[in-house]
C-alpha positions in Angstrom: -10.5 -17.9 13.7 -11.4 -15.1 15.9 -11.2 -11.4 15.3 -7.7 -10.2 15.7 -6.5 -7.0 16.4 -3.7 -6.0 13.8 -1.5 -2.8 14.3 0.6 -1.8 11.7 3.5 0.6 12.1 4.6 3.1 10.9 0.9 3.0 8.9 2.1 5.7 5.9 4.6 3.9 4.2 3.8 2.1 1.1 4.6 -1.1 2.8 1.8 -0.2 5.3 -0.7 1.3 2.7 -0.7 -2.4 0.7 -0.9 -4.0 4.3 -4.4 -2.1 4.3 -5.6 -2.6 1.0 -4.8 -6.1 1.8 -6.8 -6.5 5.2 -9.3 -3.8 5.3 -11.9 -6.0 4.1 -10.9 -9.1 6.2 -13.7 -10.3 8.5 -11.2 -11.8 10.8 -9.4 -8.4 11.3 -9.6 -5.4 13.3 -7.2 -3.0 11.6 -5.3 -0.4 13.1 -2.5 1.7 12.0 0.0 3.8 14.1 2.9 6.3 13.4 5.0 8.6 14.9 3.7 11.7 13.3 0.6 12.8 11.3 1.1 11.2 8.1 -0.7 9.9 5.2 -1.8 7.0 7.3 -4.2 9.0 9.3 -6.2 9.4 6.5 -6.6 5.7 5.2 -6.7 3.9 8.7 -9.8 4.6 10.0 -8.2 3.1 13.5 -5.5 5.3 14.1 -3.0 6.0 16.7 -0.1 8.8 16.8 2.8 9.8 18.8 4.9 6.3 18.8 8.4 7.7 19.3 10.6 7.3 16.3 12.4 4.0 15.7 15.8 5.4 16.3 14.6 6.7 19.8 15.9 4.8 22.7 12.5 4.8 24.2 10.7 3.1 20.8 10.9 -0.5 22.0 9.4 0.2 25.4 6.4 2.8 24.2 5.2 0.7 21.0 4.9 -2.8 23.3 3.0 -0.4 26.0 0.9 0.9 23.1 0.3 -2.7 22.2 -0.3 -4.0 25.9 -2.9 -1.0 26.5 -4.7 -1.8 23.0 -4.8 -5.5 23.5 -3.1 -5.8 20.1 -2.6 -9.4 18.8 -0.3 -8.9 16.0 1.8 -6.0 15.1 2.9 -6.1 11.2 6.0 -3.9 10.8 6.1 -1.7 7.9 9.5 0.0 7.6 12.9 -2.3 7.5 14.6 -0.5 10.9 11.5 -1.7 12.6 11.4 -4.9 11.5 15.1 -5.0 12.7 14.4 -3.9 16.0 10.9 -5.4 16.9 12.3 -8.7 15.6 15.4 -8.4 18.2 12.8 -7.4 21.1 10.9 -10.5 20.4 13.8 -13.0 20.3 14.9 -11.3 23.5 11.2 -11.7 24.8 10.7 -8.3 25.6 7.9 -7.8 22.9 4.2 -8.9 24.0 2.6 -9.6 20.7 2.9 -11.6 17.6 5.2 -10.1 15.0 3.9 -10.7 11.6 7.8 -11.1 10.2 10.5 -13.9 9.8 12.4 -15.1 12.9 15.2 -12.4 14.5 18.4 -14.1 12.6 16.8 -13.9 9.6 16.1 -10.0 9.7 19.3 -9.8 10.8 21.0 -11.0 7.3 18.2 -9.6 5.1 18.8 -6.1 6.5 22.6 -5.9 5.9 24.0 -6.1 2.2 27.0 -7.4 3.7 25.6 -10.4 5.5 23.2 -11.2 2.8 26.5 -11.4 0.2 28.4 -13.4 2.4 25.9 -15.8 3.1 24.5 -16.3 -0.6 27.5 -15.6 -2.5 28.7 -19.2 -3.3 24.8 -20.4 -3.6 23.3 -17.8 -6.2 24.7 -15.7 -8.6 25.1 -12.0 -7.0 27.2 -8.9 -8.0 30.7 -8.6 -7.5 32.1 -7.0 -4.2 34.8 -4.8 -4.1 36.4 -4.9 -0.7 38.2 -1.4 -1.3 38.3 1.0 -4.3 41.8 -0.6 -5.3 40.1 -3.6 -6.1 38.3 -2.2 -8.7 38.7 -3.4 -12.2 36.2 -1.6 -14.2 33.6 1.2 -14.0 30.9 2.1 -13.4 30.3 0.7 -10.5 27.4 0.7 -7.6 27.9 1.8 -4.0 25.1 0.9 -1.3 25.0 1.7 2.2 24.9 -1.5 4.6 21.4 -0.6 5.6 18.5 0.7 3.8 16.0 -0.2 1.0 14.2 1.4 -1.9 17.6 2.8 -3.3 17.9 5.4 -0.5 21.6 6.4 0.1 22.9 4.5 -3.3 24.7 6.0 -5.8 26.6 5.3 -9.2 30.5 6.1 -9.3 31.8 6.3 -13.1 35.6 6.7 -11.7 38.1 6.3 -8.7 37.9 9.6 -8.1 34.1 9.4 -7.9 34.0 6.3 -5.6 36.4 8.1 -3.4 34.4 11.3 -2.9 31.2 9.3 -2.0 33.3 7.1 0.4 34.6 10.2 2.2 31.1 11.5 2.5 29.8 7.8 3.9 32.5 5.7 4.7 30.1 2.7 5.2 29.1 2.2 1.6 29.9 -1.0 0.1 31.1 -1.2 -3.6 29.5 -3.4 -5.8 29.5 -4.6 -9.7 27.1 -2.3 -11.6 24.2 -4.5 -12.9 22.8 -2.4 -16.3 20.0 -4.8 -17.2 16.2 -5.1 -16.0 15.3 -5.4 -12.3 12.7 -8.2 -11.0 11.4 -8.6 -7.9 10.3 -12.3 -6.7 7.2 -12.2 -4.4 7.2 -15.3 -2.1 5.3 -16.9 0.8 6.7 -19.6 3.0 4.6 -21.2 5.6 5.2 -22.1 9.3 6.7 -25.7 8.4 9.3 -24.1 6.3 7.1 -25.0 2.8 8.2 -22.0 0.0 4.1 -22.2 -1.1 4.4 -19.3 -3.6 7.2 -17.1 -5.6 6.0 -15.1 -8.3 8.6 -12.9 -10.5 7.8 -9.2 -11.8 9.1 -7.0 -13.7 10.0 -3.4 -12.0 9.4 -1.5 -15.1 9.2 2.0 -14.0 10.7 2.8 -10.6 10.2 6.3 -8.7 12.4 6.7 -5.5 13.2 3.1 -5.4 9.8 2.2 -5.4 8.3 0.0 -8.1 5.3 2.0 -10.2 4.6 0.1 -13.0 4.9 -3.8 -12.5 3.8 -6.8 -14.2 4.2 -10.7 -13.7 7.5 -12.5 -15.4 7.9 -16.2 -15.2 11.6 -17.2 -15.2 12.7 -20.7 -13.8 15.8 -19.0 -12.4 13.4 -16.9 -9.9 12.0 -20.4 -8.6 15.4 -21.8 -8.7 16.6 -19.0 -6.4 13.5 -19.0 -4.1 14.0 -22.4 -3.4 17.6 -21.8 -2.4 17.1 -18.9 -0.3 14.1 -20.5 1.3 16.5 -23.3 2.3 19.0 -21.6 3.8 17.2 -18.8 5.5 14.2 -19.6 8.2 11.5 -17.6 6.3 8.0 -17.1 7.5 4.9 -15.5 6.0 5.6 -12.8 3.2 8.9 -11.9 1.9 10.8 -11.2 -1.5 13.6 -10.8 -2.9 15.3 -8.6 -5.7 17.0 -9.3 -8.7 18.9 -7.4 -11.5 20.5 -8.7 -14.8 24.2 -8.0 -15.8 25.6 -7.0 -19.2 25.2 -10.5 -20.4 21.6 -10.8 -19.1 22.5 -13.1 -15.9 20.2 -12.2 -13.3 21.9 -11.9 -9.8 20.7 -11.5 -6.0 20.9 -8.0 -4.7 18.5 -7.6 -1.9 16.5 -9.9 0.4 13.4 -8.3 2.2 11.6 -10.2 5.0 8.3 -8.4 5.1 5.3 -7.5 2.4 6.7 -5.4 -0.2 4.5 -2.1 -1.6 3.6 -3.6 -5.0 2.7 -7.1 -3.5 -1.1 -5.7 -5.1 0.0 -7.1 -8.4 -0.2 -10.6 -7.1 -2.7 -10.1 -4.8 -5.1 -9.2 -7.3 -4.9 -12.3 -9.0 -5.9 -14.2 -6.0 -2.5 -14.2 -3.5 -3.1 -12.3 -0.3 0.3 -12.1 1.2 -0.9 -10.5 4.2 -3.8 -12.3 5.0 -1.9 -15.3 4.6 0.8 -14.6 6.9 -2.0 -13.9 9.5 -3.5 -17.1 9.0 -0.4 -18.9 9.2 0.6 -17.5 12.2 -2.8 -18.5 13.4 -1.9 -22.2 12.5 -4.0 -22.6 9.2 -2.6 -23.9 6.3 -2.8 -21.6 3.1 -2.9 -22.4 -0.4 -3.9 -19.2 -2.3 -5.9 -19.8 -5.8 -4.2 -18.0 -8.4 -6.1 -16.5 -11.3 -4.7 -17.0 -14.9 -4.3 -13.6 -16.7 -2.5 -11.3 -17.3 -2.5 -7.8 -15.2 -0.3 -4.7 -15.0 0.0 -3.1 -12.0 0.7 1.0 -12.4 0.8 3.2 -9.0 0.7 7.3 -8.9 0.3 9.8 -6.1 -3.5 9.3 -4.8 -5.1 12.2 -3.0 -7.4 11.6 0.1 -9.6 14.5 2.0 -10.4 15.4 5.2 -13.4 18.1 6.1 -13.8 19.8 9.0 -17.0 22.1 9.7 -18.9 20.2 6.9 -22.4 19.2 8.6 -25.5 17.9 6.7 -28.4 15.7 6.8 -29.2 15.1 3.5 -28.0 14.8 -0.1 -29.4 16.5 -3.2 -28.1 15.3 -6.4 -28.6 15.9 -10.0 -29.0 13.1 -12.7 -27.7 14.0 -16.3 -24.2 14.8 -16.6 -23.9 14.3 -12.8 -24.7 10.8 -11.8 -24.6 9.7 -15.4 -22.0 11.2 -17.4 -21.4 10.3 -21.3 -24.1 7.2 -20.7 -22.1 5.8 -17.7 -22.3 5.6 -13.9 -20.2 8.1 -12.2 -18.7 5.6 -10.0 -17.1 8.1 -7.6 -20.8 9.7 -6.9 -22.2 6.3 -6.2 -19.6 5.8 -3.9 -20.6 8.9 -1.8 -24.1 8.2 -2.1 -23.8 4.5 -0.6 -21.6 6.1 2.1 -24.5 8.4 2.9 -26.8 5.2 3.0 -24.7 3.2 5.5 -24.6 6.5 7.5 -28.4 7.1 7.1 -28.3 10.2 5.8 -31.1 11.1 3.6 -30.4 11.3 -0.5 -32.6 12.9 -2.9 -32.5 12.9 -6.6 -33.2 16.3 -7.8 -33.7 16.5 -11.9 -34.9 18.3 -14.8 -34.4 14.8 -16.9 -36.4 15.1 -20.2 -37.8 11.5 -19.9 -39.1 9.6 -17.0 -36.2 9.7 -14.4 -37.5 6.5 -12.3 -37.1 4.6 -15.9 -33.8 5.6 -16.2 -32.7 4.7 -12.7 -34.7 1.4 -13.4 -32.3 0.9 -16.8 -29.0 1.7 -14.6 -30.2 -0.2 -11.7 -30.7 2.2 -9.1 -34.2 2.4 -8.8 -34.1 1.7 -4.9 -31.2 4.0 -4.1 -33.0 7.1 -3.4 -35.4 8.0 -0.4 -37.4 10.7 -3.0 -36.8 11.4 -6.4 -37.9 15.1 -7.6 -38.6 15.6 -11.1 -38.8 19.4 -12.1 -40.7 19.5 -15.2 -41.6 23.6 -14.8 -37.9 25.3 -16.3 -38.9 28.4 -14.0 -38.8 26.2 -10.9 -35.6 27.0 -9.0 -33.7 23.8 -7.6 -33.2 25.9 -4.4 -37.0 26.0 -3.7 -36.8 22.3 -2.7 -33.7 21.8 -1.2 -34.0 22.2 2.7 -31.1 24.5 4.7 -29.5 21.2 6.0 -28.6 19.8 2.8 -25.6 19.2 0.7 -25.9 19.9 -3.2 -24.3 17.9 -5.7 -24.9 19.1 -9.6 -22.8 19.5 -12.7 -24.4 23.0 -13.6 -22.6 26.1 -12.3 -25.9 28.2 -12.6 -27.9 25.7 -10.9 -24.8 25.5 -7.7 -24.8 29.6 -7.9 -28.1 29.8 -7.1 -28.3 27.2 -4.7 -25.1 28.6 -2.9 -26.5 32.1 -2.7 -29.9 31.6 -1.7 -29.3 28.9 0.9 -25.8 29.3 1.7 -25.4 25.7 1.8 -22.1 23.9 0.7 -22.3 22.9 -3.2 -20.2 20.6 -5.6 -19.3 19.7 -9.0 -18.9 16.2 -9.8 -15.4 16.5 -10.1 -15.4 17.6 -6.2 -17.1 14.5 -4.8 -13.7 12.9 -4.3 -13.2 15.2 -1.2 -16.3 13.8 0.1 -15.6 10.3 0.2 -14.5 8.9 3.5 -10.5 7.3 3.8 -10.4 4.5 6.0 
């Protein structure tokens, strides 16, 4: 497969961040991200486009189609449910100029509607009871969900008729469903261009924040496989997709949602060998795919991660300490090593400047770092300052506050402690 230019929109969503993690190291891909406004995607995607109109803007389809043509994009990976809905329709109508990595329009139309999904599958798989009106409710609590949406946005529980009426007065489009108090699961799936269900893997959504699974791990359940096959046989699915189920009071799992896209936590199965985004691209290119799934237990836990962008920071060399800086508690400082190898890639000179008690070169050999540095300066005279040997165009990294203070005062160059190095590691 020749190199393909992939555009992800919107590139700051959790879905888009998983797509980036899936494709960033793929030799077949030139990966680009686009957003409506400057968001986290601009810190992650090295190739970044900003200013696409919001999906609700009447000019959205025309604008993103123009961007695709101008940038000569081969495929667009939609990373937000309303974007999938609108672009799948445009592709169906012949109004979108590149490949769209999702399922066909009619499938997207069903999946993105709670009512259509319920009507299609209510007699095929277990589903929560749907109450057409508040008068039909025969027990509380109940769960109210908007017709469109994902990640529990706009959903709420109600413990009485008065509460249901209160929420319906605010949003008459809310649908009333049976409340499911049990555990919640996602089943990540892949269907090839021939309609074959290639993979279906269940995982428990053990911890959820803002509708996003932030701790999840594999769960094997034959019911998941049966439901996946029924869904696959009923809808024309293509590439990566998922469905969510939740257990009722008796422990029976019921279908609550189908998503014709990459899910934000598909990284769990990606890290045992199932790269859903890359498989979707390969399938779109006409290749048959079959993942190699490693057999070991894995837990995926997520938290907010910080990325940084500096302005006005210029340097031609990096001088770094060894003890308690590059090697901490007998272990390599992986973050600092990441930055140093980033400097290697950028042809920035890196120098080890140390007061190491032993032979620093022997220590570097022991840690397999003997060829990393352009120069090793070993200061054995305690009276000699590190600032005596550092040039004015350098950046200095050291765990010692005193050493950093002296360099900053005498040379006026940027100084960093080990905990600050994360801000030097480039995003994208």
